[in-house]
KOLPATI-233478 format. One line per field, with one value per residue (C-alpha): residue number from 1; x, y, z. Coordinates in nm, 3 decimals, padded with zeros to 5 digits, always signed. Each point is the difference from the previous one (the first is absolute). Last residue first. Example, Ala and Ser with C-alpha at 12.3 -4.5 7.8 and 13.67 -1.06 7.14 Angstrom:
% residues 2
num = (2,1)
east = (+01.367,-00.137)
north = (-00.106,-00.344)
up = (+00.714,+00.066)
***
This chain:
% residues 281
num = (281,280,279,278,277,276,275,274,273,272,271,270,269,268,267,266,265,264,263,262,261,260,259,258,257,256,255,254,253,252,251,250,249,248,247,246,245,244,243,242,241,240,239,238,237,236,235,234,233,232,231,230,229,228,227,226,225,224,223,222,221,220,219,218,217,216,215,214,213,212,211,210,209,208,207,206,205,204,203,202,201,200,199,198,197,196,195,194,193,192,191,190,189,188,187,186,185,184,183,182,181,180,179,178,177,176,175,174,173,172,171,170,169,168,167,166,165,164,163,162,161,160,159,158,157,156,155,154,153,152,151,150,149,148,147,146,145,144,143,142,141,140,139,138,137,136,135,134,133,132,131,130,129,128,127,126,125,124,123,122,121,120,119,118,117,116,115,114,113,112,111,110,109,108,107,106,105,104,103,102,101,100,99,98,97,96,95,94,93,92,91,90,89,88,87,86,85,84,83,82,81,80,79,78,77,76,75,74,73,72,71,70,69,68,67,66,65,64,63,62,61,60,59,58,57,56,55,54,53,52,51,50,49,48,47,46,45,44,43,42,41,40,39,38,37,36,35,34,33,32,31,30,29,28,27,26,25,24,23,22,21,20,19,18,17,16,15,14,13,12,11,10,9,8,7,6,5,4,3,2,1)
east = (+00.311,+00.327,+00.142,+00.312,+00.313,+00.275,+00.047,+00.256,+00.066,+00.324,-00.093,+00.309,+00.107,+00.320,-00.238,-00.410,-00.162,-00.264,-00.163,-00.271,-00.308,-00.196,-00.317,-00.111,-00.368,-00.080,+00.301,+00.158,+00.279,+00.071,+00.260,+00.296,+00.249,+00.287,+00.222,-00.061,+00.097,-00.112,-00.359,+00.020,-00.321,-00.296,-00.090,-00.335,-00.114,+00.005,-00.254,-00.137,-00.341,-00.185,-00.281,-00.249,-00.330,-00.283,+00.174,+00.275,-00.291,-00.168,+00.274,+00.203,+00.018,-00.191,+00.176,+00.328,+00.295,+00.030,+00.096,+00.305,-00.091,+00.292,+00.137,+00.268,+00.369,-00.080,+00.131,-00.109,-00.102,-00.320,+00.238,+00.151,-00.337,-00.081,-00.376,+00.012,-00.274,+00.146,-00.112,+00.228,-00.158,+00.001,-00.259,+00.302,+00.247,+00.205,+00.202,+00.044,+00.138,-00.055,+00.198,+00.149,-00.148,+00.080,+00.143,-00.216,+00.143,-00.193,-00.009,+00.307,+00.269,-00.180,-00.116,+00.346,+00.092,-00.298,+00.118,+00.361,-00.124,-00.151,-00.345,-00.359,-00.304,-00.311,-00.329,+00.193,+00.288,+00.097,-00.149,-00.069,-00.347,-00.036,+00.175,+00.354,+00.121,-00.066,-00.323,-00.101,-00.323,+00.109,-00.268,-00.214,-00.442,+00.059,+00.201,+00.200,-00.131,-00.044,-00.337,-00.051,+00.283,-00.132,-00.353,+00.074,+00.184,+00.388,+00.210,+00.016,-00.314,-00.054,-00.370,+00.067,-00.328,+00.004,-00.223,-00.231,-00.062,-00.008,-00.244,-00.009,-00.220,+00.028,-00.229,-00.045,-00.027,+00.113,-00.095,+00.135,+00.322,+00.278,+00.339,+00.343,+00.287,+00.375,+00.201,+00.010,+00.025,-00.093,-00.365,-00.146,-00.155,-00.314,-00.051,-00.354,-00.228,-00.197,-00.045,+00.148,-00.133,+00.232,-00.184,+00.247,-00.275,-00.034,-00.310,+00.198,+00.371,+00.118,-00.253,-00.149,+00.106,+00.298,+00.295,+00.145,-00.341,+00.070,+00.014,-00.056,-00.042,+00.384,+00.087,-00.086,-00.142,+00.199,-00.053,+00.364,+00.016,+00.313,+00.144,+00.153,+00.057,+00.125,-00.338,-00.199,+00.096,-00.219,+00.015,-00.290,+00.119,-00.017,+00.179,+00.346,+00.168,-00.077,-00.316,-00.145,-00.298,+00.115,-00.077,+00.055,-00.073,-00.029,-00.377,-00.069,+00.209,+00.007,+00.183,-00.015,+00.192,+00.354,+00.228,+00.198,+00.313,+00.152,+00.150,-00.319,+00.006,+00.237,-00.280,-00.251,+00.094,+00.114,-00.404,-00.114,+00.404,-00.022,-00.295,+00.082,+00.337,-00.148,-00.264,+00.253,+00.179)
north = (-00.212,+00.062,+00.314,+00.167,+00.256,+00.109,-00.360,+00.048,-00.146,+00.001,+00.027,-00.153,+00.116,+00.192,+00.203,+00.021,+00.082,-00.105,+00.158,-00.227,+00.074,-00.358,-00.053,-00.372,-00.213,-00.055,+00.135,+00.358,+00.150,+00.352,+00.189,+00.273,+00.056,+00.076,+00.026,+00.331,+00.110,+00.316,+00.047,-00.415,-00.103,-00.149,-00.310,-00.139,-00.221,-00.412,-00.214,-00.286,-00.125,-00.002,-00.277,+00.213,-00.006,+00.227,+00.249,-00.302,-00.206,+00.332,+00.026,+00.341,+00.328,+00.139,-00.115,+00.195,-00.198,-00.171,-00.342,-00.176,-00.398,-00.232,-00.344,-00.103,+00.057,+00.372,+00.164,+00.381,+00.249,+00.100,+00.098,+00.192,+00.182,+00.071,-00.005,-00.286,-00.235,-00.337,-00.388,-00.211,-00.320,-00.329,-00.213,-00.049,-00.185,-00.169,+00.323,-00.053,-00.343,-00.225,-00.354,+00.045,+00.318,+00.335,+00.259,+00.338,+00.368,+00.264,+00.357,+00.197,-00.135,-00.033,+00.437,+00.075,-00.238,+00.209,+00.382,-00.085,-00.110,-00.329,-00.037,-00.147,+00.039,+00.075,-00.212,-00.365,+00.007,-00.342,-00.084,-00.346,+00.010,+00.346,-00.094,+00.177,+00.192,+00.362,+00.117,+00.076,-00.227,-00.313,-00.238,+00.288,-00.015,-00.045,+00.293,-00.035,+00.256,-00.250,-00.141,+00.047,-00.246,-00.232,-00.008,-00.041,-00.344,+00.015,-00.267,+00.221,-00.152,+00.316,+00.055,-00.224,-00.095,-00.296,+00.196,+00.101,-00.355,-00.151,+00.214,+00.094,-00.072,+00.094,-00.146,+00.235,-00.160,+00.296,+00.440,+00.263,-00.211,+00.191,-00.132,+00.091,+00.204,-00.019,+00.204,+00.206,-00.125,+00.329,-00.058,-00.251,+00.077,-00.115,-00.084,-00.074,-00.314,-00.109,-00.408,-00.307,-00.391,+00.020,-00.097,-00.027,-00.039,-00.266,-00.159,-00.034,+00.041,+00.117,-00.352,+00.071,-00.043,+00.307,+00.030,+00.292,+00.183,+00.307,+00.381,+00.257,+00.435,+00.057,-00.370,+00.161,-00.214,-00.005,-00.370,-00.056,-00.309,-00.239,-00.216,-00.357,-00.197,-00.351,-00.163,+00.214,+00.249,+00.244,+00.294,+00.185,+00.365,+00.245,+00.294,+00.153,-00.139,-00.358,-00.202,-00.300,-00.221,-00.308,-00.184,-00.345,-00.053,-00.355,+00.003,+00.255,-00.093,+00.248,+00.191,+00.260,+00.177,+00.106,+00.197,+00.143,+00.057,-00.300,-00.049,-00.032,-00.382,-00.099,+00.167,-00.136,-00.392,+00.021,+00.178,-00.303,-00.061,+00.339,-00.021,-00.319,+00.125,+00.342,-00.249,-00.200,+00.301)
up = (+01.489,-00.157,-00.030,-00.188,-00.015,-00.216,-00.169,-00.185,-00.435,-00.169,-00.371,-00.235,-00.308,+00.182,+00.232,+00.008,+00.284,+00.207,+00.340,+00.162,+00.143,+00.119,+00.122,+00.141,+00.030,-00.345,-00.200,-00.039,-00.154,-00.009,-00.245,+00.055,-00.295,-00.032,-00.342,-00.062,+00.365,+00.142,+00.017,+00.005,-00.208,+00.017,-00.083,-00.054,+00.279,+00.031,+00.090,+00.174,+00.052,-00.331,-00.033,+00.151,-00.173,-00.056,-00.257,-00.129,-00.157,-00.142,-00.195,+00.106,-00.161,+00.294,+00.293,-00.117,+00.072,-00.306,-00.072,+00.029,-00.021,+00.018,-00.096,+00.250,-00.101,-00.083,-00.293,+00.110,-00.227,+00.199,+00.249,-00.247,-00.147,+00.362,+00.054,+00.278,+00.079,+00.055,-00.006,-00.011,-00.202,+00.030,-00.312,-00.247,+00.206,-00.247,+00.035,+00.315,+00.044,+00.243,+00.056,+00.340,+00.142,-00.151,+00.186,-00.023,-00.029,+00.082,-00.175,+00.049,-00.211,-00.297,+00.109,-00.020,-00.334,-00.168,+00.129,-00.125,-00.371,-00.120,-00.161,+00.022,-00.175,+00.187,+00.096,-00.073,+00.263,+00.052,-00.388,-00.068,-00.002,-00.121,-00.320,-00.044,-00.252,+00.192,-00.128,+00.321,+00.009,-00.179,-00.093,-00.088,+00.008,+00.378,+00.083,+00.356,+00.226,+00.346,+00.000,-00.379,-00.046,+00.223,-00.101,-00.365,+00.068,+00.026,-00.212,-00.348,-00.187,-00.160,+00.153,+00.327,+00.137,+00.257,+00.268,-00.203,-00.160,+00.356,+00.072,+00.362,+00.259,+00.379,+00.290,+00.275,+00.384,+00.146,-00.063,+00.152,+00.157,+00.210,-00.121,+00.136,-00.081,+00.083,-00.222,+00.323,+00.331,+00.243,-00.132,-00.171,-00.284,-00.121,-00.348,-00.098,-00.073,-00.325,+00.151,-00.146,-00.206,-00.353,-00.339,-00.306,-00.284,-00.257,+00.171,+00.292,+00.125,+00.349,+00.095,+00.345,+00.363,-00.063,+00.319,-00.031,-00.030,-00.268,+00.146,-00.253,+00.027,+00.101,-00.171,-00.308,-00.305,-00.354,+00.066,-00.176,-00.237,+00.009,-00.199,+00.006,-00.357,+00.085,-00.052,+00.125,+00.325,+00.045,+00.345,+00.056,+00.151,+00.289,+00.087,-00.060,+00.286,-00.099,+00.032,-00.111,-00.141,-00.144,-00.333,-00.168,-00.336,-00.166,+00.089,+00.249,+00.296,+00.334,+00.188,+00.342,+00.195,-00.181,+00.078,-00.301,-00.141,+00.106,-00.406,-00.102,-00.167,+00.286,+00.268,-00.179,-00.011,+00.375,+00.049,+00.295,+00.066,+00.157,+00.169,+00.162,+00.132,+00.132,+00.198,+00.108,+00.129)
***
């Protein structure tokens, strides 16, 4: 508990600036700027606080191939570069524990370097670095990828134009709901996303509470980062029509350790959802 409290105190400024979107492992001051190496569900980041400005830069290095030491014994910023001690690894699936993976080292004792100028490059100054946008299918040359009038940095569904119909209402009910802790505002959490692989146009049109990437199901259509990095931890199948009732459908929902088959029916302007069967591992 004392270690946890000390860690939280050490990174309290970053937690406040970034609305607790990251876990932090190393930090360093360079002039008036403060840097911290961080990670969230999407991958690795370099976070930076310079005066009243806080920005995060995605590294684009897959946690399926890279492991970075939790304790860095050298400066993380040196000679205009981010440098991190770590290893080349491969992910090992733990038998009987879906979603719980382990690492197997391929090559230890590495020092990885990335130029800060490459990390910080944001071609259209929309708030996301080019590496992040290329990793998740956003257009680094266009501040509004889906042309919906909302720039990518402020768009909760930046890959697709959102809409409103009975099917988007259904998918919005089925995606996870999150309870914000005191002081948290999901709209200000620009670096935390749910990721789904789904080609259903109704799902793609949702108005989510938390930032969401809905990417192609076909692996060949994905950006390289998403082909080699498992950031999709759940999903929803396409709707299957009931042959007798045009307002009734069947859908499957799955997560890292559970699967549910559901029947859904649209009645009196609302969806009625019934779980038919389920499996929890």
